[in-house]
MMTF fields as JSON, N, C-alpha, C and O atoms, coordinates in Angstrom:
{
  "mmtfVersion": "1.0.0",
  "mmtfProducer": "UNKNOWN",
  "numBonds": 431,
  "numAtoms": 432,
  "numGroups": 108,
  "numChains": 1,
  "numModels": 1,
  "chainsPerModel": [1],
  "groupsPerChain": [108],
  "chainIdList": ["A"],
  "bondAtomList": [4, 2, 8, 6, 12, 10, 16, 14, 20, 18, 24, 22, 28, 26, 32, 30, 36, 34, 40, 38, 44, 42, 48, 46, 52, 50, 56, 54, 60, 58, 64, 62, 68, 66, 72, 70, 76, 74, 80, 78, 84, 82, 88, 86, 92, 90, 96, 94, 100, 98, 104, 102, 108, 106, 112, 110, 116, 114, 120, 118, 124, 122, 128, 126, 132, 130, 136, 134, 140, 138, 144, 142, 148, 146, 152, 150, 156, 154, 160, 158, 164, 162, 168, 166, 172, 170, 176, 174, 180, 178, 184, 182, 188, 186, 192, 190, 196, 194, 200, 198, 204, 202, 208, 206, 212, 210, 216, 214, 220, 218, 224, 222, 228, 226, 232, 230, 236, 234, 240, 238, 244, 242, 248, 246, 252, 250, 256, 254, 260, 258, 264, 262, 268, 266, 272, 270, 276, 274, 280, 278, 284, 282, 288, 286, 292, 290, 296, 294, 300, 298, 304, 302, 308, 306, 312, 310, 316, 314, 320, 318, 324, 322, 328, 326, 332, 330, 336, 334, 340, 338, 344, 342, 348, 346, 352, 350, 356, 354, 360, 358, 364, 362, 368, 366, 372, 370, 376, 374, 380, 378, 384, 382, 388, 386, 392, 390, 396, 394, 400, 398, 404, 402, 408, 406, 412, 410, 416, 414, 420, 418, 424, 422, 428, 426],
  "bondOrderList": [1, 1, 1, 1, 1, 1, 1, 1, 1, 1, 1, 1, 1, 1, 1, 1, 1, 1, 1, 1, 1, 1, 1, 1, 1, 1, 1, 1, 1, 1, 1, 1, 1, 1, 1, 1, 1, 1, 1, 1, 1, 1, 1, 1, 1, 1, 1, 1, 1, 1, 1, 1, 1, 1, 1, 1, 1, 1, 1, 1, 1, 1, 1, 1, 1, 1, 1, 1, 1, 1, 1, 1, 1, 1, 1, 1, 1, 1, 1, 1, 1, 1, 1, 1, 1, 1, 1, 1, 1, 1, 1, 1, 1, 1, 1, 1, 1, 1, 1, 1, 1, 1, 1, 1, 1, 1, 1],
  "groupList": [{"groupName": "MET", "atomNameList": ["N", "CA", "C", "O"], "elementList": ["N", "C", "C", "O"], "formalChargeList": [0, 0, 0, 0], "bondAtomList": [1, 0, 2, 1, 3, 2], "bondOrderList": [1, 1, 2], "singleLetterCode": "M", "chemCompType": "L-PEPTIDE LINKING"}, {"groupName": "LYS", "atomNameList": ["N", "CA", "C", "O"], "elementList": ["N", "C", "C", "O"], "formalChargeList": [0, 0, 0, 0], "bondAtomList": [1, 0, 2, 1, 3, 2], "bondOrderList": [1, 1, 2], "singleLetterCode": "K", "chemCompType": "L-PEPTIDE LINKING"}, {"groupName": "ILE", "atomNameList": ["N", "CA", "C", "O"], "elementList": ["N", "C", "C", "O"], "formalChargeList": [0, 0, 0, 0], "bondAtomList": [1, 0, 2, 1, 3, 2], "bondOrderList": [1, 1, 2], "singleLetterCode": "I", "chemCompType": "L-PEPTIDE LINKING"}, {"groupName": "LEU", "atomNameList": ["N", "CA", "C", "O"], "elementList": ["N", "C", "C", "O"], "formalChargeList": [0, 0, 0, 0], "bondAtomList": [1, 0, 2, 1, 3, 2], "bondOrderList": [1, 1, 2], "singleLetterCode": "L", "chemCompType": "L-PEPTIDE LINKING"}, {"groupName": "CYS", "atomNameList": ["N", "CA", "C", "O"], "elementList": ["N", "C", "C", "O"], "formalChargeList": [0, 0, 0, 0], "bondAtomList": [1, 0, 2, 1, 3, 2], "bondOrderList": [1, 1, 2], "singleLetterCode": "C", "chemCompType": "L-PEPTIDE LINKING"}, {"groupName": "THR", "atomNameList": ["N", "CA", "C", "O"], "elementList": ["N", "C", "C", "O"], "formalChargeList": [0, 0, 0, 0], "bondAtomList": [1, 0, 2, 1, 3, 2], "bondOrderList": [1, 1, 2], "singleLetterCode": "T", "chemCompType": "L-PEPTIDE LINKING"}, {"groupName": "VAL", "atomNameList": ["N", "CA", "C", "O"], "elementList": ["N", "C", "C", "O"], "formalChargeList": [0, 0, 0, 0], "bondAtomList": [1, 0, 2, 1, 3, 2], "bondOrderList": [1, 1, 2], "singleLetterCode": "V", "chemCompType": "L-PEPTIDE LINKING"}, {"groupName": "PRO", "atomNameList": ["N", "CA", "C", "O"], "elementList": ["N", "C", "C", "O"], "formalChargeList": [0, 0, 0, 0], "bondAtomList": [1, 0, 2, 1, 3, 2], "bondOrderList": [1, 1, 2], "singleLetterCode": "P", "chemCompType": "L-PEPTIDE LINKING"}, {"groupName": "SER", "atomNameList": ["N", "CA", "C", "O"], "elementList": ["N", "C", "C", "O"], "formalChargeList": [0, 0, 0, 0], "bondAtomList": [1, 0, 2, 1, 3, 2], "bondOrderList": [1, 1, 2], "singleLetterCode": "S", "chemCompType": "L-PEPTIDE LINKING"}, {"groupName": "GLU", "atomNameList": ["N", "CA", "C", "O"], "elementList": ["N", "C", "C", "O"], "formalChargeList": [0, 0, 0, 0], "bondAtomList": [1, 0, 2, 1, 3, 2], "bondOrderList": [1, 1, 2], "singleLetterCode": "E", "chemCompType": "L-PEPTIDE LINKING"}, {"groupName": "HIS", "atomNameList": ["N", "CA", "C", "O"], "elementList": ["N", "C", "C", "O"], "formalChargeList": [0, 0, 0, 0], "bondAtomList": [1, 0, 2, 1, 3, 2], "bondOrderList": [1, 1, 2], "singleLetterCode": "H", "chemCompType": "L-PEPTIDE LINKING"}, {"groupName": "ASP", "atomNameList": ["N", "CA", "C", "O"], "elementList": ["N", "C", "C", "O"], "formalChargeList": [0, 0, 0, 0], "bondAtomList": [1, 0, 2, 1, 3, 2], "bondOrderList": [1, 1, 2], "singleLetterCode": "D", "chemCompType": "L-PEPTIDE LINKING"}, {"groupName": "ASN", "atomNameList": ["N", "CA", "C", "O"], "elementList": ["N", "C", "C", "O"], "formalChargeList": [0, 0, 0, 0], "bondAtomList": [1, 0, 2, 1, 3, 2], "bondOrderList": [1, 1, 2], "singleLetterCode": "N", "chemCompType": "L-PEPTIDE LINKING"}, {"groupName": "GLN", "atomNameList": ["N", "CA", "C", "O"], "elementList": ["N", "C", "C", "O"], "formalChargeList": [0, 0, 0, 0], "bondAtomList": [1, 0, 2, 1, 3, 2], "bondOrderList": [1, 1, 2], "singleLetterCode": "Q", "chemCompType": "L-PEPTIDE LINKING"}, {"groupName": "ARG", "atomNameList": ["N", "CA", "C", "O"], "elementList": ["N", "C", "C", "O"], "formalChargeList": [0, 0, 0, 0], "bondAtomList": [1, 0, 2, 1, 3, 2], "bondOrderList": [1, 1, 2], "singleLetterCode": "R", "chemCompType": "L-PEPTIDE LINKING"}, {"groupName": "ALA", "atomNameList": ["N", "CA", "C", "O"], "elementList": ["N", "C", "C", "O"], "formalChargeList": [0, 0, 0, 0], "bondAtomList": [1, 0, 2, 1, 3, 2], "bondOrderList": [1, 1, 2], "singleLetterCode": "A", "chemCompType": "L-PEPTIDE LINKING"}, {"groupName": "GLY", "atomNameList": ["N", "CA", "C", "O"], "elementList": ["N", "C", "C", "O"], "formalChargeList": [0, 0, 0, 0], "bondAtomList": [1, 0, 2, 1, 3, 2], "bondOrderList": [1, 1, 2], "singleLetterCode": "G", "chemCompType": "PEPTIDE LINKING"}, {"groupName": "TYR", "atomNameList": ["N", "CA", "C", "O"], "elementList": ["N", "C", "C", "O"], "formalChargeList": [0, 0, 0, 0], "bondAtomList": [1, 0, 2, 1, 3, 2], "bondOrderList": [1, 1, 2], "singleLetterCode": "Y", "chemCompType": "L-PEPTIDE LINKING"}, {"groupName": "PHE", "atomNameList": ["N", "CA", "C", "O"], "elementList": ["N", "C", "C", "O"], "formalChargeList": [0, 0, 0, 0], "bondAtomList": [1, 0, 2, 1, 3, 2], "bondOrderList": [1, 1, 2], "singleLetterCode": "F", "chemCompType": "L-PEPTIDE LINKING"}],
  "groupTypeList": [0, 1, 2, 3, 3, 4, 5, 6, 7, 8, 9, 10, 7, 11, 12, 13, 7, 5, 2, 14, 1, 15, 12, 11, 2, 7, 5, 3, 7, 1, 5, 15, 2, 2, 8, 3, 2, 1, 13, 0, 9, 1, 10, 16, 17, 11, 9, 1, 10, 17, 11, 18, 3, 11, 2, 11, 0, 6, 3, 7, 5, 11, 9, 9, 18, 2, 6, 17, 3, 1, 1, 8, 1, 7, 5, 2, 6, 16, 18, 8, 15, 6, 6, 8, 15, 8, 17, 3, 13, 6, 7, 1, 8, 8, 1, 10, 4, 18, 7, 2, 13, 1, 3, 8, 15, 9, 6, 14],
  "groupIdList": [1, 2, 3, 4, 5, 6, 7, 8, 9, 10, 11, 12, 13, 14, 15, 16, 17, 18, 19, 20, 21, 22, 23, 24, 25, 26, 27, 28, 29, 30, 31, 32, 33, 34, 35, 36, 37, 38, 39, 40, 41, 42, 43, 44, 45, 46, 47, 48, 49, 50, 51, 52, 53, 54, 55, 56, 57, 58, 59, 60, 61, 62, 63, 64, 65, 66, 67, 68, 69, 70, 71, 72, 73, 74, 75, 76, 77, 78, 79, 80, 81, 82, 83, 84, 85, 86, 87, 88, 89, 90, 91, 92, 93, 94, 95, 96, 97, 98, 99, 100, 101, 102, 103, 104, 105, 106, 107, 108],
  "secStructList": [7, 7, 3, 3, 3, 3, 3, 7, 7, 1, 1, 7, 4, 4, 4, 7, 7, 1, 1, 7, 7, 6, 6, 1, 7, 7, 7, 7, 7, 7, 2, 2, 2, 2, 2, 2, 2, 2, 2, 2, 2, 2, 6, 6, 7, 7, 6, 6, 6, 3, 3, 3, 3, 7, 2, 2, 2, 2, 7, 7, 7, 2, 2, 2, 2, 2, 2, 2, 2, 2, 2, 2, 7, 7, 1, 3, 3, 3, 3, 3, 3, 7, 1, 2, 2, 2, 2, 6, 2, 2, 2, 2, 2, 2, 4, 4, 4, 6, 6, 6, 1, 3, 3, 3, 3, 3, 3, 7],
  "xCoordList": [-10.446, -9.996, -8.822, -7.923, -8.839, -7.752, -7.241, -8.014, -5.936, -5.304, -4.5, -3.711, -4.703, -3.928, -3.038, -3.53, -1.729, -0.764, -0.223, 0.202, -0.245, 0.163, 1.188, 1.135, 2.11, 2.947, 2.212, 1.265, 2.639, 2.112, 3.296, 4.399, 3.098, 4.219, 4.875, 4.209, 6.185, 6.93, 6.907, 7.307, 6.452, 6.388, 5.106, 4.124, 5.141, 3.946, 2.916, 3.295, 1.626, 0.598, 0.61, 0.239, 1.025, 1.061, 2.269, 2.35, 3.202, 4.439, 4.7, 5.849, 3.639, 3.766, 4.123, 3.471, 5.158, 5.495, 4.46, 3.703, 4.429, 3.52, 4.252, 3.629, 5.592, 6.399, 7.738, 8.283, 8.256, 9.588, 10.594, 10.427, 11.625, 12.652, 13.944, 14.136, 14.819, 16.084, 16.928, 17.708, 16.791, 17.615, 16.949, 17.519, 15.771, 15.118, 15.9, 16.685, 15.674, 16.267, 15.761, 14.56, 16.65, 16.197, 15.131, 15.17, 14.194, 13.145, 13.678, 14.329, 13.402, 13.856, 13.176, 12.028, 13.87, 13.218, 12.01, 11.999, 11.035, 9.785, 9.89, 9.133, 10.815, 11.105, 9.945, 9.754, 9.165, 8.041, 7.004, 6.563, 6.623, 5.61, 6.173, 5.477, 7.415, 8.019, 8.081, 7.858, 8.379, 8.39, 7.009, 6.88, 5.974, 4.599, 4.272, 3.688, 4.648, 4.376, 5.093, 4.512, 6.345, 7.097, 6.447, 6.404, 5.944, 5.245, 3.928, 3.565, 3.213, 1.973, 2.257, 1.545, 3.308, 3.665, 4.064, 3.738, 4.767, 5.175, 3.965, 4.042, 2.84, 1.625, 0.566, -0.623, 1.014, 0.119, -0.561, -1.305, -0.334, -0.916, -0.019, 1.207, -0.647, 0.151, -0.322, -1.153, 0.214, -0.054, -1.526, -1.929, -2.323, -3.744, -4.463, -5.583, -3.815, -4.399, -3.97, -4.573, -2.95, -2.468, -1.981, -1.709, -1.882, -1.328, -0.541, -0.824, 0.427, 1.267, 1.274, 1.713, 0.784, 0.784, 1.735, 1.481, 2.812, 3.818, 3.419, 3.962, 2.463, 1.967, 3.095, 3.12, 4.03, 5.156, 5.996, 6.555, 6.094, 6.896, 6.068, 6.519, 4.863, 4.025, 3.35, 3.153, 2.998, 2.322, 1.058, 0.945, 0.108, -1.131, -1.961, -1.857, -2.772, -3.726, -4.818, -4.911, -5.638, -6.758, -7.654, -8.105, -7.911, -8.787, -8.175, -8.885, -6.864, -6.199, -6.238, -6.395, -6.095, -6.152, -7.546, -7.686, -8.569, -9.954, -10.219, -10.829, -9.77, -9.936, -9.219, -9.757, -8.029, -7.261, -8.015, -8.1, -8.565, -9.332, -10.545, -10.818, -11.265, -12.461, -12.106, -12.852, -10.961, -10.545, -10.042, -10.381, -9.245, -8.653, -9.598, -9.432, -10.573, -11.598, -11.025, -11.42, -10.106, -9.564, -10.585, -11.453, -10.473, -11.319, -10.625, -11.277, -9.298, -8.516, -7.481, -6.828, -7.328, -6.308, -5.43, -5.925, -4.118, -3.171, -2.247, -1.786, -1.976, -1.068, 0.16, 0.057, 1.316, 2.565, 3.12, 3.449, 3.215, 3.762, 5.023, 4.95, 6.174, 7.43, 8.103, 9.042, 7.649, 8.175, 7.005, 5.885, 7.254, 6.152, 5.346, 4.134, 5.976, 5.214, 4.223, 3.176, 4.554, 3.665, 2.372, 1.336, 2.421, 1.228, 0.07, -1.086, 0.376, -0.67, -1.243, -2.323, -0.526, -0.999, -2.016, -2.828, -1.978, -2.865, -4.339, -5.082, -4.796, -6.216, -6.57, -7.665, -5.661, -5.911, -6.122, -7.047, -5.262, -5.377, -6.537, -7.259, -6.712, -7.713, -9.144, -10.055, -9.365, -10.738, -11.37, -12.594, -10.542, -11.057, -11.456, -12.085, -11.101, -11.375, -12.787, -13.253, -13.469, -14.826, -15.81, -15.534, -16.919, -17.363, -16.95, -17.538, -15.955, -15.57, -15.151, -15.55, -14.367, -13.875, -13.464, -13.514, -13.063, -12.602, -11.243, -10.564, -10.86, -9.591, -8.749, -9.238, -7.517, -6.555, -5.35, -4.6, -5.138, -4.012, -2.977, -3.275, -1.767, -0.661, 0.257, 0.867, 0.363, 1.251, 2.319, 2.015, 3.566, 4.689, 5.314, 6.276],
  "yCoordList": [8.116, 7.986, 7.016, 7.095, 6.103, 5.14, 5.274, 5.216, 5.455, 5.636, 4.389, 3.92, 3.857, 2.714, 3.202, 3.686, 3.076, 3.438, 2.16, 1.243, 2.11, 0.902, 1.216, 2.265, 0.298, 0.332, -0.456, -1.184, -0.316, -1.161, -1.847, -1.3, -3.035, -3.733, -2.88, -2.137, -3.005, -2.201, -2.788, -2.121, -4.009, -4.639, -4.246, -3.821, -4.395, -4.202, -5.258, -6.388, -4.913, -5.877, -7.193, -8.232, -7.166, -8.4, -9.271, -10.412, -8.747, -9.468, -9.51, -9.48, -9.578, -9.509, -10.865, -11.864, -10.915, -12.178, -12.534, -11.673, -13.788, -14.208, -14.371, -14.525, -14.335, -14.457, -13.755, -13.791, -13.125, -12.523, -13.6, -14.261, -13.777, -14.777, -14.074, -12.894, -14.805, -14.232, -13.715, -12.779, -14.297, -13.865, -12.786, -12.365, -12.336, -11.247, -9.951, -9.829, -9.005, -7.688, -7.115, -7.162, -6.579, -6.057, -4.974, -4.172, -4.968, -3.958, -2.716, -2.805, -1.564, -0.304, -0.039, -0.434, 0.624, 1.004, 1.902, 2.654, 1.828, 2.577, 3.953, 4.27, 4.756, 6.035, 7.017, 7.792, 7.018, 7.959, 7.694, 8.622, 6.447, 6.117, 6.314, 6.82, 5.923, 6.123, 7.615, 8.0, 8.451, 9.905, 10.413, 11.246, 9.909, 10.3, 9.874, 10.642, 8.649, 8.148, 9.002, 9.342, 9.347, 10.178, 11.55, 12.075, 12.136, 13.42, 13.277, 14.148, 12.164, 11.928, 11.817, 12.397, 11.062, 10.91, 12.253, 12.542, 13.059, 14.384, 15.257, 16.144, 14.994, 15.788, 15.054, 15.362, 14.081, 13.488, 12.185, 11.634, 11.678, 10.391, 9.275, 9.367, 8.223, 7.077, 5.841, 5.942, 4.679, 3.457, 3.051, 2.305, 3.519, 3.18, 3.984, 3.648, 5.046, 5.883, 5.499, 5.955, 4.679, 4.332, 2.89, 2.264, 2.396, 1.072, 1.161, 2.014, 0.305, 0.274, -1.142, -2.069, -1.312, -2.608, -2.527, -1.805, -3.259, -3.269, -4.316, -5.421, -3.945, -4.859, -5.299, -6.445, -4.398, -4.71, -5.859, -6.634, -5.98, -7.036, -8.28, -9.402, -8.082, -9.202, -9.899, -11.114, -9.117, -9.627, -10.427, -11.588, -9.815, -10.552, -10.752, -9.982, -11.781, -11.973, -10.913, -10.258, -10.745, -9.8, -10.16, -9.283, -11.447, -11.891, -11.575, -11.144, -11.783, -11.48, -9.98, -9.574, -9.159, -7.706, -7.268, -6.402, -7.85, -7.516, -7.895, -7.121, -9.07, -9.5, -8.52, -8.151, -8.101, -7.142, -5.821, -5.252, -5.335, -4.085, -4.191, -3.285, -5.292, -5.468, -5.589, -5.128, -6.212, -6.378, -5.061, -4.729, -4.316, -3.093, -1.891, -0.944, -1.913, -0.87, 0.549, 1.387, 0.834, 2.191, 3.177, 2.805, 4.428, 5.472, 6.125, 6.68, 6.053, 6.592, 5.555, 4.958, 5.338, 4.436, 5.228, 5.87, 5.178, 5.861, 4.85, 3.916, 5.031, 4.148, 4.927, 6.068, 4.311, 4.923, 4.103, 2.927, 4.738, 4.102, 4.868, 6.051, 4.213, 4.936, 4.787, 5.523, 3.866, 3.731, 3.683, 3.358, 4.004, 4.124, 2.841, 2.908, 1.678, 0.424, 0.307, -0.326, 0.914, 0.867, 1.626, 1.28, 2.659, 3.473, 2.617, 2.884, 1.594, 0.714, -0.188, -0.754, -0.326, -1.163, -0.441, -1.085, 0.89, 1.648, 1.367, 1.064, 1.455, 1.134, -0.293, -0.541, -1.236, -2.638, -2.79, -3.476, -2.148, -2.252, -1.428, -1.873, -0.233, 0.675, 0.249, 0.664, -0.566, -0.979, -1.73, -1.77, -2.321, -3.067, -2.158, -2.615, -0.89, 0.038, 0.592, 1.143, 0.468, 0.982, -0.139, -1.222, 0.005, 1.184, 1.135, 1.831, 0.33, 0.135, 1.44, 1.707, 2.245, 3.483, 4.467, 4.159, 5.641, 6.664, 6.264, 5.401, 6.881, 6.559, 7.816, 8.842, 7.733, 8.805, 8.169, 7.467, 8.385, 7.767, 8.822, 9.832, 8.577, 9.471, 8.765, 7.754, 9.276, 8.694, 9.702, 10.827, 9.325, 10.24, 9.931, 10.588],
  "zCoordList": [13.203, 11.831, 11.809, 12.646, 10.844, 10.658, 9.236, 8.279, 9.102, 7.799, 7.478, 8.298, 6.284, 5.804, 4.673, 3.654, 4.85, 3.821, 3.196, 3.899, 1.861, 1.144, 0.063, -0.58, -0.123, -1.311, -2.385, -2.087, -3.612, -4.679, -5.339, -5.332, -5.913, -6.551, -7.631, -8.351, -7.725, -8.684, -10.088, -11.042, -10.225, -11.547, -12.288, -11.68, -13.594, -14.422, -14.003, -13.695, -13.986, -13.543, -14.325, -13.779, -15.577, -16.372, -16.047, -16.503, -15.267, -14.972, -13.469, -13.029, -12.697, -11.245, -10.651, -10.955, -9.801, -9.14, -8.081, -7.631, -7.69, -6.632, -5.307, -4.257, -5.365, -4.154, -4.382, -5.484, -3.35, -3.42, -3.025, -1.999, -3.824, -3.543, -3.146, -3.438, -2.483, -2.021, -3.186, -3.007, -4.36, -5.484, -6.335, -7.341, -5.959, -6.685, -6.473, -5.532, -7.349, -7.178, -5.863, -5.593, -5.044, -3.737, -3.893, -4.826, -2.973, -2.954, -2.265, -1.223, -2.845, -2.267, -0.93, -0.731, -0.015, 1.245, 0.975, 0.0, 1.802, 1.62, 2.268, 3.186, 1.797, 2.435, 2.36, 3.297, 1.288, 1.17, 2.262, 2.94, 2.429, 3.438, 4.842, 5.722, 5.058, 6.378, 6.709, 7.857, 5.726, 5.942, 6.334, 7.232, 5.658, 6.025, 7.449, 8.214, 7.803, 9.149, 10.192, 11.222, 9.93, 10.881, 11.049, 12.161, 9.97, 10.066, 10.837, 11.628, 10.595, 11.33, 12.83, 13.65, 13.178, 14.589, 15.202, 16.353, 14.425, 14.893, 15.221, 16.071, 14.535, 14.728, 15.556, 15.475, 16.353, 17.338, 16.962, 17.773, 15.777, 15.407, 15.94, 15.879, 16.461, 16.873, 16.108, 15.205, 16.474, 15.711, 15.671, 14.779, 16.604, 16.542, 15.447, 15.064, 14.945, 13.898, 12.484, 11.513, 12.356, 11.018, 10.972, 11.996, 9.761, 9.51, 8.216, 7.375, 8.051, 6.857, 6.317, 6.997, 5.088, 4.422, 3.235, 2.27, 3.314, 2.254, 1.208, 1.176, 0.358, -0.675, -1.59, -2.04, -1.868, -2.738, -2.192, -2.968, -0.884, -0.29, 0.026, -0.2, 0.545, 0.975, -0.21, -0.194, -1.241, -2.448, -2.126, -2.519, -1.414, -1.119, -2.384, -3.338, -2.377, -3.471, -3.321, -2.282, -4.348, -4.25, -3.075, -2.338, -2.903, -1.821, -0.456, 0.453, -0.305, 0.962, 1.254, 2.406, 0.212, 0.389, 0.813, 1.676, 0.223, 0.59, 2.048, 2.785, 2.468, 3.863, 4.789, 5.833, 4.423, 5.221, 5.355, 6.444, 4.226, 4.264, 5.178, 5.966, 5.073, 5.905, 7.378, 8.241, 7.667, 9.053, 9.648, 10.784, 8.9, 9.444, 9.382, 10.15, 8.493, 8.373, 8.337, 9.148, 7.419, 7.36, 6.8, 6.011, 7.213, 6.636, 5.446, 4.562, 5.435, 4.319, 3.914, 4.77, 2.607, 2.091, 1.139, 0.213, 1.371, 0.494, -0.151, 0.505, -1.43, -2.164, -2.592, -3.042, -2.452, -2.886, -4.044, -3.89, -5.192, -6.403, -6.776, -7.107, -6.728, -6.878, -8.243, -8.543, -9.06, -10.425, -11.388, -10.993, -12.646, -13.612, -13.756, -13.961, -13.656, -13.75, -12.594, -12.731, -11.461, -10.294, -10.53, -9.961, -11.364, -11.593, -12.088, -11.762, -12.869, -13.39, -12.305, -12.474, -11.194, -10.09, -9.21, -8.546, -9.2, -8.307, -8.594, -7.661, -9.857, -10.101, -9.719, -9.215, -9.951, -9.603, -8.097, -7.661, -7.308, -5.853, -5.311, -4.419, -5.849, -5.29, -5.572, -4.857, -6.593, -6.898, -5.73, -5.605, -4.877, -3.731, -2.573, -1.619, -2.645, -1.543, -1.586, -0.589, -2.686, -2.803, -2.637, -3.154, -1.974, -1.233, 0.228, 1.056, 0.562, 1.955, 2.619, 3.753, 1.944, 2.527, 1.44, 0.25, 1.869, 0.94, 0.376, 0.932, -0.706, -1.335, -1.5, -1.973, -1.121, -1.382, -2.02, -1.342, -3.288, -3.986, -4.309, -4.947, -3.866, -4.173, -5.144, -4.798, -6.341, -7.344, -7.646, -8.041, -7.469, -7.719, -9.043, -9.44]
}
């Protein structure tokens, strides 16, 4: 089993940047996903069992995300949306996960 944990951009989908610049508002640390990874490691999972894609920081295009999914072949994909504008990004990102693999979306 391979788990892919992803952040989603914090901006509204209609106002999403294509690149992060040095003068942009700093991106918050990904504490939710890091906490999940630490718990997974505590229970015997190592790096061959999971991957972390910081979509919020990398800002891949849809095509780049699809290539990443096909290359990594995860069985489970989890999305972390930490602000309300991010919630609208989950359906946009998750649509690429079908029928490649199962989807597990966590929206806080």
